[in-house]
C-alpha positions in Angstrom: -25.3 11.6 -106.5 -26.3 11.5 -110.1 -29.6 10.0 -111.1 -29.8 6.9 -113.3 -30.7 7.9 -116.8 -34.4 6.9 -117.1 -36.4 7.9 -120.2 -39.7 9.7 -119.4 -41.4 7.5 -122.0 -40.7 4.5 -119.8 -42.7 6.1 -117.0 -45.7 6.6 -119.3 -45.4 3.1 -120.6 -45.4 1.7 -117.0 -48.5 3.6 -116.1 -50.3 2.7 -119.3 -49.2 -1.0 -119.3 -50.4 -1.5 -115.7 -53.6 0.2 -116.5 -54.3 -2.0 -119.5 -53.6 -5.1 -117.4 -56.2 -3.9 -114.8 -58.6 -3.0 -117.5 -58.4 -6.5 -119.0 -59.3 -7.9 -115.5 -62.2 -5.4 -115.3 -63.6 -6.6 -118.6 -63.3 -10.2 -117.6 -65.4 -9.7 -114.4 -67.7 -6.9 -115.6 -70.6 -9.3 -116.2 -70.6 -10.2 -112.5 -72.0 -6.7 -111.8 -75.5 -7.0 -113.4 -77.2 -4.7 -111.0 -76.4 -1.8 -108.6 -76.5 -4.3 -105.7 -73.7 -6.4 -107.4 -71.8 -3.3 -108.4 -71.6 -1.9 -104.8 -71.6 -5.0 -102.7 -70.5 -7.9 -105.0 -73.7 -9.8 -104.1 -72.2 -10.4 -100.6 -70.2 -13.2 -102.1 -66.5 -12.1 -101.5 -64.6 -15.1 -100.1 -61.5 -15.3 -97.9 -58.9 -15.0 -100.6 -60.3 -12.0 -102.4 -61.3 -10.5 -99.0 -57.7 -10.6 -97.6 -56.2 -9.4 -100.9 -58.6 -6.5 -101.2 -58.2 -5.3 -97.6 -54.4 -5.4 -97.9 -54.5 -3.6 -101.2 -56.7 -0.7 -100.1 -54.7 -0.3 -97.0 -51.4 -0.4 -98.9 -51.9 3.0 -100.4 -49.3 5.6 -101.3 -48.7 6.4 -97.6 -47.8 2.8 -96.8 -45.2 2.5 -99.6 -43.8 6.1 -99.4 -44.7 7.7 -96.1 -43.1 4.8 -94.3 -39.7 5.7 -95.9 -40.4 9.4 -95.3 -40.9 8.9 -91.6 -37.8 6.6 -91.4 -35.8 9.4 -93.2 -37.2 12.1 -90.8 -37.1 10.3 -87.5 -35.0 7.2 -87.9 -36.0 3.7 -86.7 -38.5 5.1 -84.1 -40.4 6.9 -86.9 -40.5 3.7 -88.9 -41.9 1.7 -86.0 -44.4 4.3 -85.0 -45.7 4.2 -88.6 -45.7 0.5 -89.0 -47.1 -1.0 -85.8 -50.4 1.0 -85.6 -51.0 0.3 -89.3 -51.4 -3.4 -88.9 -53.2 -3.2 -85.6 -55.7 -0.8 -87.1 -56.8 -3.5 -89.6 -57.0 -6.2 -86.9 -58.9 -3.9 -84.6 -61.8 -3.9 -87.2 -62.7 -7.5 -86.1 -65.0 -6.8 -83.1 -66.7 -3.9 -84.9 -67.1 -5.8 -88.1 -68.5 -8.9 -86.4 -71.0 -7.0 -84.3 -72.3 -4.7 -87.0 -72.6 -7.4 -89.6 -74.5 -9.6 -87.1 -76.8 -6.8 -86.1 -77.3 -5.4 -89.6 -76.7 -8.2 -92.0 -78.2 -6.5 -95.1 -76.4 -3.2 -94.7 -74.3 -1.4 -97.3 -72.7 1.7 -95.8 -71.6 3.0 -92.4 -73.8 6.1 -93.2 -76.8 3.9 -93.5 -76.0 2.5 -90.1 -75.8 6.0 -88.5 -79.1 6.9 -90.2 -80.9 3.9 -88.8 -79.2 4.1 -85.4 -80.0 7.7 -84.7 -82.9 8.6 -87.0 -81.4 12.0 -87.3 -80.9 14.0 -90.5 -78.1 16.0 -88.9 -76.2 13.0 -87.7 -76.6 11.3 -91.1 -75.5 14.4 -93.0 -72.4 14.9 -90.8 -71.2 11.3 -91.2 -72.0 11.4 -95.0 -69.9 14.5 -95.4 -67.1 13.0 -93.3 -67.1 9.8 -95.4 -67.2 11.6 -98.7 -64.3 13.9 -97.7 -62.4 11.0 -96.4 -62.7 9.1 -99.7 -61.8 12.2 -101.7 -58.8 12.5 -99.5 -57.8 8.9 -100.3 -58.2 9.5 -104.0 -56.1 12.7 -104.1 -53.4 11.3 -101.7 -52.9 8.4 -104.0 -53.0 10.5 -107.1 -50.3 12.6 -105.5 -48.3 9.4 -104.8 -48.2 8.6 -108.6 -47.4 12.2 -109.4 -44.5 12.1 -106.8 -42.9 8.9 -108.0 -43.2 9.9 -111.7 -41.8 13.4 -111.0 -38.8 12.2 -109.0 -37.9 9.2 -111.1 -38.8 10.3 -114.6 -39.2 14.1 -114.4 -42.7 13.9 -115.8 -44.9 17.0 -115.2 -47.9 16.9 -112.9 -50.6 17.5 -115.5 -49.4 14.7 -117.7 -49.3 12.2 -114.9 -52.7 13.3 -113.5 -54.4 12.9 -116.8 -53.0 9.5 -117.6 -53.6 8.1 -114.1 -57.1 9.4 -113.8 -58.0 8.1 -117.3 -56.6 4.7 -116.4 -58.1 4.2 -112.9 -61.5 5.8 -113.7 -62.0 3.7 -116.8 -61.3 0.3 -115.2 -63.1 1.2 -111.9 -66.1 2.1 -114.1 -66.5 -1.6 -115.0 -67.5 -4.2 -112.4 -67.5 -2.0 -109.3 -66.5 -3.9 -106.1 -65.9 -7.2 -108.1 -63.3 -5.4 -110.2 -61.8 -3.8 -107.1 -61.6 -7.2 -105.2 -60.0 -9.1 -108.1 -57.5 -6.3 -109.1 -56.7 -5.7 -105.5 -55.8 -9.3 -104.9 -53.5 -9.3 -107.9 -52.0 -6.0 -106.7 -51.1 -7.5 -103.3 -49.1 -10.2 -105.0 -47.4 -7.6 -107.3 -46.3 -5.5 -104.3 -45.1 -7.9 -101.7 -42.3 -9.9 -103.5 -41.1 -7.2 -105.8 -40.7 -4.8 -102.9 -38.4 -7.2 -101.1 -36.3 -7.7 -104.3 -35.8 -4.0 -104.9 -34.9 -3.2 -101.3 -32.4 -6.1 -101.0 -30.7 -4.7 -104.1 -30.7 -1.2 -102.7 -29.1 -2.4 -99.4 -26.4 -4.2 -101.3 -25.7 -1.2 -103.5 -25.5 1.1 -100.4 -22.8 -1.1 -98.9 -24.9 -3.6 -96.9 -27.3 -3.3 -94.0 -24.5 -3.1 -91.4 -22.9 0.0 -93.1 -26.4 1.6 -93.6 -27.3 1.3 -89.9 -23.9 2.4 -88.8 -24.2 5.6 -90.8 -27.8 6.2 -89.6 -26.5 6.0 -86.1 -23.8 8.6 -86.9 -26.5 10.9 -88.3 -28.0 11.6 -84.8 -28.1 10.2 -81.3 -31.8 9.2 -81.6 -31.8 7.9 -85.1 -31.5 4.2 -84.0 -33.7 4.6 -80.9 -36.5 2.2 -80.7 -38.6 4.8 -78.9 -37.9 8.5 -79.5 -40.3 10.7 -77.6 -40.0 13.4 -80.2 -41.2 11.0 -82.9 -44.2 9.9 -80.7 -45.1 13.5 -80.0 -44.4 14.8 -83.5 -46.6 12.4 -85.4 -46.7 8.9 -83.8 -49.6 9.1 -81.3 -51.8 11.2 -83.5 -51.1 9.0 -86.5 -51.8 5.8 -84.5 -55.2 7.1 -83.4 -56.0 8.4 -86.9 -55.2 5.0 -88.4 -57.6 3.3 -86.0 -60.3 5.8 -87.1 -59.3 5.3 -90.8 -60.4 1.6 -90.7 -63.3 1.9 -88.4 -64.6 5.1 -90.0 -63.8 4.3 -93.7 -66.4 3.1 -96.1 -63.8 1.2 -98.1 -63.6 -1.2 -95.2 -67.3 -1.3 -94.3 -68.1 -2.0 -97.9 -66.1 -5.1 -97.6 -67.5 -6.1 -94.3 -71.0 -6.2 -95.8 -69.7 -7.8 -99.1 -67.9 -10.7 -97.5 -69.3 -14.1 -96.5 -69.9 -13.7 -92.7 -67.9 -16.7 -91.7 -64.7 -15.1 -93.1 -64.9 -11.8 -91.4 -62.6 -12.3 -88.4 -60.0 -14.3 -90.4 -60.0 -11.8 -93.3 -59.1 -8.8 -91.1 -56.6 -10.8 -89.0 -54.7 -12.2 -91.9 -54.8 -8.8 -93.8 -53.4 -7.0 -90.8 -50.5 -9.5 -90.3 -49.7 -9.8 -94.0 -49.6 -6.0 -94.4 -46.6 -5.6 -92.0 -43.8 -6.7 -94.3 -44.7 -4.1 -97.0 -44.2 -0.8 -95.2 -41.3 -2.4 -93.1 -39.5 -3.3 -96.3 -40.0 -0.1 -98.2 -39.5 2.0 -95.1 -35.8 0.9 -95.1 -35.3 3.2 -98.1 -35.6 6.1 -95.8 -32.8 4.8 -93.6 -30.7 4.3 -96.8 -31.4 7.9 -97.7 -30.1 9.0 -94.3 -27.0 6.9 -94.6 -26.3 8.4 -98.0 -26.6 11.9 -96.6 -29.4 13.0 -98.9 -30.3 16.6 -97.8 -34.0 17.5 -97.6 -33.4 20.3 -100.2 -32.5 17.6 -102.8 -36.1 16.3 -102.7 -37.5 19.7 -103.9 -41.2 20.4 -103.5 -41.9 16.7 -102.8 -40.4 17.0 -99.3 -39.5 13.9 -97.2 -42.2 11.9 -99.1 -39.9 11.8 -102.1 -37.0 10.0 -100.4 -37.9 6.5 -101.5 -38.1 7.3 -105.3 -35.0 9.5 -104.9 -32.9 6.7 -103.4 -34.0 4.2 -106.0 -33.4 6.5 -108.9 -30.0 7.9 -107.7 -28.2 4.9 -106.4 -27.2 3.5 -109.8 -29.6 0.5 -109.8 -30.3 -1.4 -113.0 -33.2 0.2 -115.0 -35.3 -2.9 -114.6 -35.2 -2.5 -110.8 -36.2 1.1 -111.0 -39.1 0.2 -113.2 -40.1 -2.5 -110.8 -40.1 0.0 -107.9 -42.3 2.4 -109.9 -44.7 -0.5 -110.6 -44.9 -1.2 -106.9 -45.9 2.4 -106.2 -48.4 2.6 -109.1 -49.9 -0.7 -108.0 -50.5 0.6 -104.5 -51.9 3.9 -105.6 -54.1 2.4 -108.4 -55.7 -0.2 -106.1 -56.3 2.3 -103.3 -58.0 4.7 -105.7 -60.0 1.9 -107.2 -61.2 0.9 -103.7 -62.0 4.5 -102.8 -64.0 4.9 -106.1 -65.9 1.7 -105.3 -66.7 2.8 -101.8 -67.8 6.2 -103.0 -70.1 4.6 -105.5 -71.8 2.7 -102.6 -72.4 6.0 -100.7 -73.8 7.7 -103.8 -76.2 4.8 -104.6 -77.4 4.1 -101.0 -77.1 7.4 -99.2 -77.7 10.0 -101.9 -79.5 8.9 -105.0 -82.0 6.5 -103.5 -82.6 8.9 -100.6 -83.7 11.5 -103.2 -85.4 9.1 -105.6 -86.4 6.0 -103.7 -88.3 4.6 -106.8 -85.5 5.2 -109.3 -85.1 2.2 -111.7 -82.0 0.2 -111.1 -80.6 0.8 -114.6 -80.7 4.6 -114.0 -79.3 4.2 -110.5 -76.2 2.3 -111.7 -75.5 5.1 -114.2 -75.5 7.7 -111.5 -73.4 5.4 -109.4 -70.8 5.1 -112.1 -70.9 8.8 -112.9 -69.8 9.5 -109.3 -66.5 7.8 -110.1 -65.8 10.3 -112.9 -66.8 13.3 -110.8 -64.6 12.2 -107.8 -61.6 11.7 -110.2 -61.9 15.2 -111.6 -62.1 16.7 -108.1 -59.1 14.7 -106.9 -57.1 15.9 -109.9 -57.9 19.5 -109.3 -56.8 19.2 -105.6 -53.5 17.5 -106.5 -52.7 20.1 -109.1 -52.9 22.8 -106.4 -49.6 21.7 -105.0 -50.5 20.5 -101.5 -47.8 19.2 -99.2 -48.0 15.4 -99.2 -46.8 14.4 -95.7 -48.7 17.3 -94.1 -51.9 16.4 -95.9 -51.7 12.8 -94.8 -51.1 13.7 -91.2 -53.9 16.3 -91.2 -56.4 13.8 -92.7 -55.6 11.2 -90.0 -55.8 13.8 -87.3 -59.3 14.8 -88.2 -60.4 11.2 -88.7 -59.4 10.4 -85.1 -62.4 12.4 -83.9 -64.6 9.6 -85.2 -63.2 6.8 -83.0 -65.3 7.3 -79.8 -68.6 8.4 -81.4 -68.7 5.5 -83.8 -67.5 2.9 -81.3 -70.1 4.0 -78.8 -72.8 4.1 -81.5 -72.0 0.4 -82.3 -71.7 -0.9 -78.8 -73.6 1.4 -76.4 -77.4 1.7 -76.6 -77.4 5.0 -74.6 -75.4 6.9 -77.3 -77.6 9.6 -78.8 -77.7 11.7 -82.0 -76.9 15.0 -80.3 -74.0 13.4 -78.5 -72.7 12.0 -81.8 -72.8 15.3 -83.6 -71.5 17.5 -80.8 -68.7 15.1 -80.0 -67.4 15.4 -83.6 -67.8 19.1 -83.9 -66.4 20.1 -80.5 -63.5 17.7 -80.5 -62.2 19.1 -83.9 -62.9 22.7 -82.8 -60.7 22.2 -79.8 -58.0 19.8 -81.1 -57.3 21.2 -84.6 -56.4 24.8 -83.5 -53.9 23.3 -81.0 -52.4 21.2 -83.7 -52.1 24.2 -86.1 -50.3 26.1 -83.3 -47.6 23.3 -83.3 -48.9 21.2 -80.4 -49.3 17.9 -82.2 -49.5 15.7 -79.1 -51.6 18.2 -77.1 -54.0 18.6 -80.0 -54.7 14.9 -80.3 -55.0 14.4 -76.6 -57.5 17.3 -76.4 -59.4 16.0 -79.4 -59.9 12.5 -78.0 -60.6 13.8 -74.5 -63.3 16.2 -75.7 -64.7 13.6 -78.0 -65.2 11.0 -75.3 -66.4 13.3 -72.5 -68.9 15.1 -74.8 -70.2 11.8 -76.3 -70.8 10.2 -72.9 -71.9 13.3 -71.1 -74.5 14.4 -73.6 -75.8 10.9 -74.0 -76.3 10.5 -70.2 -78.4 13.7 -70.1 -81.2 11.9 -72.0 -82.9 8.7 -71.0 -82.8 7.0 -74.3 -81.9 3.5 -75.3 -81.6 2.1 -78.9 -83.1 -1.2 -79.8 -80.4 -2.8 -81.9 -83.0 -5.2 -83.3 -84.1 -2.4 -85.6 -80.8 -2.8 -87.5 -81.8 -6.3 -88.5 -84.9 -5.0 -90.2 -83.1 -2.4 -92.3 -80.9 -2.4 -95.4 -81.2 -4.6 -98.4 -82.8 -1.9 -100.5 -80.7 -2.6 -103.6 -81.2 -6.3 -103.7 -83.4 -6.4 -106.8 -83.2 -7.7 -110.3 -81.6 -5.5 -113.0 -84.1 -2.9 -114.3 -86.5 -3.5 -111.4 -88.0 -0.6 -109.4 -87.0 -1.0 -105.8 -89.7 -0.7 -103.1 -89.4 2.3 -100.7 -87.9 1.1 -97.4 -89.5 2.3 -94.2 -86.4 4.3 -93.1 -86.2 6.0 -96.5 -89.3 8.1 -95.8 -88.0 9.4 -92.5 
């Protein structure tokens, strides 16, 4: 199959044009972030509309729009279902955790802040801070890689050019407005992904001969390709990804930042609607993987990008009109830009609340917000360096979610069980990864995730029961709110900041 003739200049124009559009939005809302408190938590005034849009946008990252097609291409319909179903459920599953923690700690900012107050342990606080920072960096470079992938497959643009342009665009507009910019641009992004994705995929199906022909050819490609439940897909990635997805909402500062930024009355509806609205996006774009199978695209044709490049490859090699190819590229860029923007915003909240003000509790707000914004630039550079190293996209995503799964039980127990202790929290994380990760690296994906979760739960509960401690959750209500000052003011030192 010959690729459609697409000029590389069009790819650069699409990246830059979308970036200028987002920058215009950022300039329009930048005055709403008059202090660090506004920058990292939007004054706790995010409503239902912006809340739903921003949650969908940060969850519709490059993996939702490209890994869904990769898993469908690799495993068939079972791979697509194993990818899609846990994704939406992971967002909805945030409801009980969000409601409980927002009620207990109404003036909070970060999940690291919660762990610090909950356990009063430097070790536990440091471990969760490192985990959150690494998770956010992973989100940044995974989405950077998403832009590199689509631009490389469709336009043949080299990695360095795409990295420099993308980083310049996203870092600049993320620099202005903080969470307000992220919420507004994310809501616009959600609208720019949903309908265009359906249009592009409908044209692809028609060009490939229709849905009936596509599914018939997929069935001919292998006996399990049209299976609703293929045990190999479940063991190969499905179960570990499902658990990792749950951890990626519950243990991700991009979501907790929004929990504390929203109006409390909207929390349950926001995550419920976001989870349900999310489903059509990966389902629609995942069909591109089945089209690739029906076309007989060999894995070798995708080059260094692997299965992750099947969506862009199908769109650019099927003979679609140039306008539809451009529309697909905009969908991918929208998803990646908004997710990076959300990660930058979440990172800035960690830097402000859990790093800078812990070192300098009396730092003036104007200096604090400068350090907060500087973290966006540093994270962008680190992400660019990692992407340029040539990591495997699909393997990277699966590894990140595998490791994140170790946070499910420790965090859930910390939120709901007063007997959970700091030693249990730390040892649960360390030992579960130490046991589960080597098994995964030896090729035992299912055994690795089962071992990881089993060790995590047993250690967390067992170590906690060895000590007769109970946490008074009323202490959470007295914490937080340390950034709620007027611009330029010197914040008072909170009691927990001197611990």
